[in-house]
C-alpha positions in Angstrom: -8.3 -7.9 -27.1 -5.4 -6.4 -25.0 -6.4 -4.0 -22.3 -4.2 -1.1 -21.2 -3.1 -1.1 -17.4 -3.8 1.8 -15.2 -2.2 2.1 -11.7 -4.8 4.2 -9.7 -1.9 5.6 -7.6 0.6 8.4 -7.5 2.7 6.5 -5.1 6.2 6.2 -6.4 6.8 3.0 -4.3 3.8 1.3 -6.0 5.0 2.5 -9.4 8.4 1.1 -8.8 6.9 -2.2 -7.7 4.8 -2.5 -10.9 7.7 -1.5 -13.1 9.6 -4.6 -11.8 7.0 -6.8 -13.6 8.0 -5.2 -16.9 4.4 -4.4 -17.9 3.4 -1.2 -19.5 1.1 1.0 -17.5 0.0 4.5 -16.8 -0.2 5.8 -13.3 -3.2 8.1 -12.7 -4.3 10.1 -9.7 -7.5 8.6 -8.2 -10.1 11.2 -7.0 -11.5 9.5 -3.9 -11.9 10.5 -0.2 -9.6 8.4 1.8 -11.0 9.3 5.3 -11.6 6.1 7.4 -15.2 5.6 8.5 -16.3 5.2 12.1 -15.9 1.7 13.5 -14.3 0.4 10.3 -11.7 -2.4 10.5 -8.3 -1.5 9.1 -8.7 -4.4 6.6 -12.1 -3.0 5.4 -10.8 0.5 5.2 -7.9 -0.6 3.0 -10.1 -2.6 0.8 -12.8 0.1 0.5 -10.1 2.7 -0.4 -8.4 0.4 -3.0 -11.7 -0.3 -4.8 -12.8 3.3 -4.6 -9.6 4.5 -6.1 -10.0 2.1 -9.0 -13.7 2.9 -9.5 -12.9 6.7 -9.5 -11.1 6.2 -12.8 -13.6 4.1 -14.7 -15.1 7.0 -16.7 -11.6 8.1 -17.7 -10.3 4.8 -18.7 -13.0 2.5 -20.3 -11.7 -0.8 -21.6 -8.8 -0.9 -19.2 -7.4 -2.9 -16.3 -7.4 -0.6 -13.4 -5.3 -1.5 -10.4 -6.4 0.1 -7.1 -4.3 -0.3 -3.9 -4.2 0.9 -0.3 -2.5 0.2 3.0 -3.7 0.8 6.6 -1.5 0.0 9.6 -3.1 -1.1 12.9 -1.6 -0.9 16.3 -2.9 -0.3 19.8 -6.5 -0.5 18.8 -6.3 2.3 16.2 -5.6 2.8 12.5 -2.3 4.5 11.6 -2.2 6.6 8.5 0.6 8.3 6.8 2.0 11.1 9.1 2.7 13.5 6.2 5.2 15.5 8.4 8.4 14.8 10.3 6.9 15.9 13.6 4.0 13.6 13.3 6.2 10.8 12.2 8.4 11.3 15.2 5.4 11.0 17.4 4.1 8.0 15.6 7.4 6.1 15.7 7.8 6.8 19.4 4.3 5.3 20.1 5.2 2.2 17.8 8.6 1.6 19.4 8.8 -2.1 20.6 5.2 -2.7 19.4 3.6 -5.2 17.0 1.9 -3.6 14.0 -0.5 -5.2 11.6 -0.3 -3.9 7.9 -3.3 -4.5 5.7 -2.3 -4.1 2.0 -5.5 -4.2 -0.1 -5.5 -4.5 -3.9 -8.0 -4.8 -6.5 -8.1 -5.4 -10.3 -11.1 -3.8 -12.2 -11.6 -4.7 -15.6 -13.6 -1.9 -17.1 -14.4 -3.8 -20.3 -16.0 -6.8 -18.7 -17.0 -5.1 -15.3 -15.2 -7.9 -13.3 -13.6 -6.9 -10.1 -11.2 -9.0 -8.2 -10.0 -8.0 -4.7 -7.5 -9.2 -2.2 -6.2 -8.1 1.3 -2.9 -9.1 2.4 -1.9 -9.0 6.2 1.7 -8.5 7.3 2.6 -8.5 11.0 5.7 -6.5 11.9 7.5 -6.4 15.1 9.3 -3.0 15.8 12.6 -2.6 17.6 12.7 -0.4 20.8 13.8 2.9 19.4 15.3 5.9 21.1 14.3 9.4 20.0 17.8 10.0 18.6 17.4 6.8 16.4 14.0 8.1 15.2 15.4 11.5 14.4 18.4 10.0 12.5 16.0 7.6 10.6 13.7 10.4 9.5 16.6 12.5 8.4 17.9 9.6 6.2 14.5 8.4 4.9 12.5 11.6 4.4 10.0 9.7 2.2 8.9 7.7 5.3 6.5 10.4 6.2 4.4 9.2 3.2 4.3 5.5 4.4 1.6 4.1 6.8 3.1 4.0 10.2 6.1 6.0 9.0 7.9 2.6 8.5 9.5 2.4 5.0 10.6 -1.2 5.2 12.5 -1.3 1.8 15.1 1.2 2.8 16.6 2.0 6.1 13.3 1.2 7.7 14.4 -2.4 7.6 16.7 -1.4 10.7 13.5 -0.5 12.5 12.1 -4.0 12.4 12.9 -7.1 14.3 10.6 -9.4 12.4 8.1 -9.5 9.5 5.4 -12.3 9.2 3.4 -12.4 6.0 2.8 -14.3 2.8 4.1 -11.8 0.4 7.1 -9.6 1.1 6.1 -7.1 -1.5 2.7 -6.3 0.2 4.4 -4.3 3.0 5.9 -2.0 0.4 2.4 -1.4 -1.0 1.4 -3.9 -3.7 0.8 -7.6 -3.1 2.7 -8.6 -6.2 2.1 -12.4 -5.9 -1.8 -11.9 -6.0 -1.4 -9.2 -8.7 0.5 -11.4 -11.1 -2.1 -14.1 -11.0 -4.9 -11.6 -11.4 -3.2 -9.9 -14.5 -2.6 -13.3 -16.0 -6.2 -14.2 -15.6 -7.1 -11.0 -17.5 -4.8 -12.0 -20.5 -1.7 -10.0 -19.5 1.6 -11.9 -20.3 3.6 -11.1 -17.2 5.9 -14.2 -17.7 
């Protein structure tokens, strides 16, 4: 039996990533509180949110494969969310200038037919350049979508100019979906990706 694929995300970045695999899917908005819990690690927050997003759609999409995903950035002993405004992004990028940031990209695949849940967290370490306030202003003017990215760093566009180095096992994870893991998980669930 072939199960439909649901991406529990309204992120255009994740939708674009999933489209590159050539699989049919529906993007659906999850209903889940994304507030981090006190004393929760960044990796745990990302995974809890990814699973919560997928589980929030179980009643709407029975007998489907639901992909849940979330990303949390960590720097200076604190979690960094999405700034959601240019003013907050300017402050965030000024604080991140020259710093090393850890990005935790969590993903899950929930099979609502069998009840199987597979999870994964991919860690990517990024070294930011030293940035002037003028560079930050120009970057945000040219990459307005960066305010919707964890740490305000949209690596797949002009954001690459903000970075000196990226260390990780899957270059796709930094954008939002650990594609290498996802392909394996989909294939294990009978999806002919290749």
